[in-house]
PLY file of the C-alpha trace (Angstrom):
ply
format ascii 1.0
element vertex 298
property float x
property float y
property float z
element edge 297
property int vertex1
property int vertex2
end_header
62.20 -117.68 -25.37
58.56 -116.00 -24.28
55.16 -116.81 -25.63
54.37 -113.46 -27.02
50.82 -112.77 -27.01
49.28 -111.82 -30.28
45.73 -110.87 -30.01
45.52 -107.30 -29.52
47.38 -104.09 -31.42
50.38 -102.94 -30.34
50.51 -102.12 -26.88
50.29 -97.77 -26.13
49.79 -95.57 -23.32
46.55 -93.31 -23.04
47.42 -90.27 -21.51
44.11 -89.37 -19.57
43.10 -87.71 -17.01
40.48 -87.59 -13.66
38.80 -85.26 -11.97
38.46 -85.94 -8.54
36.61 -82.56 -7.40
32.99 -84.30 -7.17
33.91 -87.47 -5.73
33.30 -88.98 -2.10
35.83 -90.10 0.26
33.59 -93.23 0.38
32.79 -93.66 -3.29
31.09 -96.91 -2.69
27.78 -95.17 -0.92
27.58 -96.70 2.44
30.40 -98.89 2.34
33.37 -97.11 4.22
35.45 -100.30 5.04
35.26 -101.65 0.76
36.04 -97.93 -0.30
39.28 -97.86 1.80
40.00 -101.27 0.59
40.36 -100.00 -2.70
41.62 -96.66 -1.69
44.48 -98.48 -0.50
45.04 -100.50 -2.95
45.56 -97.61 -4.86
48.10 -96.47 -2.46
49.63 -99.60 -3.33
49.46 -99.15 -7.43
50.74 -95.76 -6.80
54.77 -97.15 -6.29
54.20 -100.66 -7.00
53.60 -99.65 -10.46
57.05 -97.95 -10.58
58.45 -100.53 -9.37
57.10 -103.15 -11.85
58.79 -100.88 -14.20
61.75 -100.65 -12.95
61.83 -104.68 -13.04
61.17 -104.46 -16.62
63.34 -101.82 -17.33
66.16 -103.97 -15.90
65.55 -107.14 -17.79
64.97 -105.50 -21.04
68.68 -105.56 -22.51
68.59 -109.59 -21.92
65.19 -109.54 -24.31
66.43 -110.34 -27.44
63.03 -110.95 -29.43
62.10 -107.91 -31.18
58.08 -108.37 -30.60
58.68 -108.51 -26.67
60.99 -105.74 -26.28
57.98 -103.20 -28.74
55.65 -104.72 -25.56
57.88 -103.49 -22.66
57.97 -100.45 -24.46
54.37 -99.89 -24.53
53.96 -101.55 -20.76
56.46 -99.25 -19.22
54.34 -95.97 -20.81
51.09 -97.80 -19.63
52.15 -98.86 -16.31
53.69 -95.36 -15.84
50.62 -93.27 -16.81
48.45 -95.74 -14.45
50.90 -94.80 -10.99
50.37 -91.19 -11.98
46.79 -91.32 -12.33
45.84 -93.31 -8.69
48.62 -90.44 -7.75
46.13 -88.15 -8.47
43.50 -89.88 -6.42
45.56 -89.22 -3.16
46.74 -85.97 -3.81
43.16 -84.85 -4.99
40.48 -87.16 -3.21
42.33 -88.28 0.14
44.19 -85.66 1.03
41.26 -82.92 0.50
39.63 -85.46 3.05
42.44 -85.11 5.97
44.20 -88.39 5.05
47.61 -87.54 4.43
49.79 -90.52 2.40
52.91 -88.86 1.66
55.16 -90.40 4.75
53.68 -94.07 3.11
54.60 -93.16 -0.44
57.71 -91.42 0.37
58.96 -94.57 2.50
58.12 -96.76 -0.94
59.88 -94.46 -3.02
62.96 -94.50 -0.77
62.72 -97.94 -0.96
62.59 -98.13 -4.92
65.75 -95.51 -5.23
67.69 -98.32 -2.82
66.68 -101.05 -4.82
68.13 -98.98 -8.26
71.09 -98.57 -6.48
71.39 -102.15 -5.57
70.71 -103.65 -8.96
72.98 -101.32 -10.75
75.89 -102.38 -8.02
74.47 -106.12 -8.52
74.94 -105.88 -12.48
78.05 -104.46 -12.47
80.11 -106.52 -9.66
77.79 -109.91 -9.04
75.66 -110.66 -12.24
74.44 -113.62 -11.08
73.00 -112.48 -7.91
71.80 -109.97 -10.26
69.95 -112.13 -12.26
68.58 -114.26 -9.52
67.30 -111.30 -7.79
65.72 -109.78 -10.56
63.94 -113.33 -11.50
62.80 -113.54 -8.10
60.96 -110.45 -8.58
59.52 -110.47 -12.39
57.97 -114.02 -11.16
56.05 -111.94 -7.99
55.76 -108.77 -10.82
53.57 -111.76 -13.08
51.62 -113.19 -10.28
50.32 -109.44 -9.32
49.40 -109.13 -13.18
47.35 -111.64 -13.32
44.89 -110.52 -10.92
44.94 -107.11 -11.98
43.99 -108.60 -15.24
41.60 -110.75 -13.76
39.94 -107.58 -12.00
39.98 -105.36 -14.70
38.17 -107.92 -16.35
36.01 -108.22 -13.06
35.14 -104.28 -12.54
34.32 -103.94 -16.63
31.73 -106.42 -16.51
30.57 -105.41 -12.92
27.52 -103.59 -13.19
26.20 -103.97 -9.36
28.77 -100.95 -8.72
27.25 -98.63 -10.81
23.61 -99.85 -9.89
24.79 -99.08 -6.22
25.60 -95.81 -7.47
29.29 -95.91 -6.96
31.61 -92.51 -8.34
31.27 -92.88 -12.00
34.78 -91.09 -12.03
36.34 -93.68 -10.06
34.69 -96.59 -11.77
35.56 -95.72 -15.29
39.47 -94.95 -13.75
39.40 -98.62 -12.59
38.08 -100.17 -15.79
40.07 -97.78 -18.03
43.18 -98.91 -15.80
41.67 -102.96 -15.51
41.43 -102.81 -19.63
45.02 -101.71 -20.16
45.86 -104.35 -17.65
44.28 -106.82 -19.93
45.76 -105.78 -23.18
49.22 -106.01 -21.66
48.95 -109.24 -19.09
51.26 -111.30 -21.23
54.10 -109.30 -21.06
55.73 -109.35 -17.38
55.03 -113.49 -17.80
56.35 -113.55 -20.99
59.71 -111.76 -19.95
59.79 -113.95 -16.61
59.92 -117.01 -19.18
62.26 -115.32 -21.53
65.24 -114.70 -18.65
64.77 -118.46 -17.45
62.01 -118.56 -15.05
60.29 -121.84 -14.53
57.12 -123.79 -12.73
58.91 -123.92 -9.24
59.76 -120.76 -9.05
56.69 -119.18 -9.90
54.92 -121.25 -7.45
57.09 -119.85 -4.95
57.08 -115.94 -6.07
52.73 -116.48 -6.22
52.83 -117.36 -2.30
55.23 -114.59 -1.50
53.01 -112.20 -3.62
50.05 -112.99 -2.53
50.87 -113.11 1.49
52.61 -109.42 0.76
49.76 -108.41 -0.70
46.57 -109.57 1.36
48.87 -108.63 4.77
49.26 -104.95 2.94
45.51 -104.31 2.15
44.41 -105.24 5.49
47.01 -103.34 7.59
46.42 -100.67 5.38
42.66 -101.13 5.41
42.21 -100.51 9.23
44.83 -98.01 8.89
42.84 -95.46 6.79
39.95 -96.27 8.48
41.42 -94.56 11.52
42.49 -91.73 10.03
39.41 -91.14 8.39
38.02 -87.94 10.22
34.55 -89.14 9.36
34.17 -92.08 10.91
33.17 -91.42 14.49
32.50 -95.36 15.92
35.78 -97.09 17.15
36.88 -99.27 14.05
37.09 -103.39 15.46
37.79 -105.96 14.06
34.04 -107.53 14.26
33.00 -104.32 12.77
35.25 -103.89 9.36
34.68 -107.40 8.61
30.87 -107.66 8.77
31.20 -104.41 6.42
33.50 -106.18 4.42
31.76 -109.36 4.38
28.14 -107.26 3.20
30.37 -105.47 0.25
31.46 -108.87 -1.14
28.12 -110.37 -1.00
26.92 -107.49 -2.96
29.29 -107.85 -5.49
30.94 -104.41 -4.69
34.56 -105.63 -3.94
36.52 -108.78 -4.78
37.48 -110.97 -1.88
40.43 -111.39 -0.77
39.91 -115.38 0.15
38.74 -115.87 -3.71
41.82 -113.52 -4.44
43.53 -116.86 -3.35
41.47 -119.20 -5.00
42.63 -117.82 -8.42
45.83 -119.10 -7.72
44.33 -122.31 -9.17
44.46 -120.62 -12.62
47.43 -118.37 -12.41
49.31 -122.13 -11.09
48.47 -124.37 -13.78
51.85 -126.11 -14.89
51.00 -124.63 -18.52
49.22 -121.68 -17.83
49.59 -118.16 -19.94
48.24 -115.34 -19.51
46.67 -115.14 -22.83
44.47 -117.75 -21.96
42.39 -116.06 -19.39
40.46 -112.41 -19.65
39.04 -111.06 -22.98
40.78 -108.57 -25.20
37.95 -107.79 -27.10
36.16 -106.53 -23.80
39.00 -104.83 -22.52
39.24 -102.59 -26.20
35.40 -102.07 -26.30
35.83 -100.58 -23.04
38.31 -98.61 -23.93
36.74 -97.09 -27.08
33.49 -96.05 -24.68
35.59 -95.08 -21.83
34.90 -91.13 -20.54
38.33 -90.42 -19.81
40.07 -92.04 -22.95
37.44 -90.43 -25.01
37.82 -86.88 -23.52
41.72 -87.46 -24.10
40.93 -88.50 -27.86
41.46 -92.13 -27.73
38.35 -93.55 -28.26
0 1
1 2
2 3
3 4
4 5
5 6
6 7
7 8
8 9
9 10
10 11
11 12
12 13
13 14
14 15
15 16
16 17
17 18
18 19
19 20
20 21
21 22
22 23
23 24
24 25
25 26
26 27
27 28
28 29
29 30
30 31
31 32
32 33
33 34
34 35
35 36
36 37
37 38
38 39
39 40
40 41
41 42
42 43
43 44
44 45
45 46
46 47
47 48
48 49
49 50
50 51
51 52
52 53
53 54
54 55
55 56
56 57
57 58
58 59
59 60
60 61
61 62
62 63
63 64
64 65
65 66
66 67
67 68
68 69
69 70
70 71
71 72
72 73
73 74
74 75
75 76
76 77
77 78
78 79
79 80
80 81
81 82
82 83
83 84
84 85
85 86
86 87
87 88
88 89
89 90
90 91
91 92
92 93
93 94
94 95
95 96
96 97
97 98
98 99
99 100
100 101
101 102
102 103
103 104
104 105
105 106
106 107
107 108
108 109
109 110
110 111
111 112
112 113
113 114
114 115
115 116
116 117
117 118
118 119
119 120
120 121
121 122
122 123
123 124
124 125
125 126
126 127
127 128
128 129
129 130
130 131
131 132
132 133
133 134
134 135
135 136
136 137
137 138
138 139
139 140
140 141
141 142
142 143
143 144
144 145
145 146
146 147
147 148
148 149
149 150
150 151
151 152
152 153
153 154
154 155
155 156
156 157
157 158
158 159
159 160
160 161
161 162
162 163
163 164
164 165
165 166
166 167
167 168
168 169
169 170
170 171
171 172
172 173
173 174
174 175
175 176
176 177
177 178
178 179
179 180
180 181
181 182
182 183
183 184
184 185
185 186
186 187
187 188
188 189
189 190
190 191
191 192
192 193
193 194
194 195
195 196
196 197
197 198
198 199
199 200
200 201
201 202
202 203
203 204
204 205
205 206
206 207
207 208
208 209
209 210
210 211
211 212
212 213
213 214
214 215
215 216
216 217
217 218
218 219
219 220
220 221
221 222
222 223
223 224
224 225
225 226
226 227
227 228
228 229
229 230
230 231
231 232
232 233
233 234
234 235
235 236
236 237
237 238
238 239
239 240
240 241
241 242
242 243
243 244
244 245
245 246
246 247
247 248
248 249
249 250
250 251
251 252
252 253
253 254
254 255
255 256
256 257
257 258
258 259
259 260
260 261
261 262
262 263
263 264
264 265
265 266
266 267
267 268
268 269
269 270
270 271
271 272
272 273
273 274
274 275
275 276
276 277
277 278
278 279
279 280
280 281
281 282
282 283
283 284
284 285
285 286
286 287
287 288
288 289
289 290
290 291
291 292
292 293
293 294
294 295
295 296
296 297
């Protein structure tokens, strides 16, 4: 049975909305590389959160702990709202400035539909293979959930983005999202453990998830920069890297190298998500989030 984190109130979705009318495409001033790195992360989140939901729902019938089953329900609700909120950025902000993300999203959605059909068939015809694949996916998602919680804490605590004039609506989106990631940070890890996931597989799935995530972020950032109609200079590796390093040093983005080093925390043999981040900090932000207050949740 998994270890359920009891340090938070019941997990619940907060159906917030955001207005992107006044948000610039380069929402971190003077930092198109940093802005687009995080913009591409939003593309990954839009469909990635749907994958998270699929996997946890596949696992739910195999969970007997009533507390964890209730947390799964809250997790699914929160991740569904997260996906929709980041889709709004793609539809109302990136598309407004001439960057069409629909081909990427449509391809990912087709992949999710194919996965759902395959898992449905495996559940009927080959339950052992179904369970092995599901456990591998849950391990990868557990690793990603560690990072979304850590990054959530980082952006809530980071006042350097406010000081440089970063768009307040975008900051609220990520801080609200990050706070909820902290709130439900134990759920997938506990589901993984409840289905029999062990340490060796946790290490393997972390390595696979990180390799794919870093590769996607680098390639996706270059793609957005090349399609950005406001960038007239040639997009070169040297220019992109120098701009990226400036933003990391300024504390405006979390370095990709630091992401890999953070793995030392997640890969501790007796690690549990309740040992990292602060639920108190997350709940405090949710009380003052402009979007949450506007929606009546504060």
